[in-house]
N, C-alpha and C positions, 0 to 999 in steps of 0.2 A: 766275170771280169777277167781280163788277161793282164797280168803284171808285166810291165816292160821297163827297161832302163831307158830313160829319155833325157837327153840334154847333158848328161855327165854329172860328175861330182856327187854320186850316190843319190841322185834324184829318182823317185819312183813315179811311174805313170800307169794308169789303168785305162785302156781303150774301152770306152762305153759304146761308141758307134764308130765303125770302121768301114765306111762305104766309099765308093769311088768319088762321089760328088760332095761328101762331107765326112768329117770326123769330129768326135768329141773325146777329149782326153782329160781325165782327172789326174792332176799332178800334185806330188808332195816334194817340196824343195827344202832340204835341211838348212840350218843356220849357216850363214857366210858362204853360200854356194852360188854359182851362176851357170847359165848355159852359154854356149858359144855364140858370138854375134853372127847373125846370118840374115838372109832375106829369102822370100819366095817369089818366083816369077809369076805364078798364077793364083796362088791361094791368098785369100784374105782371112784374117784370124780375129777372133774376139776373145780376150782374156778376161775372166771374171774371178775375182778373189773370193774364196770361201772362208778363209781364216788367215789371220796375220796381216803383215804389210809387205806388199810386193813393190820392188823398184823395177821399172821397165824403161829402157832407153830406146827411143824411136827416132831415127834420123838425127842423132846427136843431142836430143832433149830427154832428160830424165823425168819420169813421172813416178810419184809415190801413190800407190793405190791401197786403200784399206778394205776391210771386209765389206762385201756387197757393192764394190765399185768395179768398173770394167773399162776397157779401152779396146778400140778396133785398130788393127794394123793392116794396111792395104798392101797389095802386091808391090814388090820392088822396094818397100820401106825396110831399111836395115833396122834390126831390133835385137835386144838381148834382155832376158829376164834375170834379175838378181835378187837374192835374199840377203840384205845387209843387216838383218836383225839377229837377235840371239835366240829366236824361236823358229820352228818350222813354219812354212807357209803352205797353204793348199789352194789350188785354183783350177778352174776349167779352161781349156783351150778348145774353142770351136772353130774349125777350119772349113772353108768352102772354096774350091774343091779340096779333097784330101791332100795333105802335104807330101804324101809318098812320092819320092823321086823329084821333089820340088823344093829342095833346101840347098841354098848356095852360101857357103861359108865366106865371111868377110875377115880379111887379115887385120 
């Protein structure tokens, strides 16, 4: 596994699969952290919670996902993962195709 810094705020990520047509990343997000709001032009993503409670905003709507719950985010959908809890969260991000060079930040 390759340890990477992903999303900011001391979040850890491990690339499990890193191919051009797909990627799978296992992420750990500490308490009270969040990633930058963004979208992808081409990639669709599936977020699957391994432990903890994830908050994810998609197109202005916040969802709270618990362990073993997931959500798909389609291309062009603005989204942001947040950890609003007092504990770390861990989750998988499955992207098709790979999100490399396909991340557009939203102000």
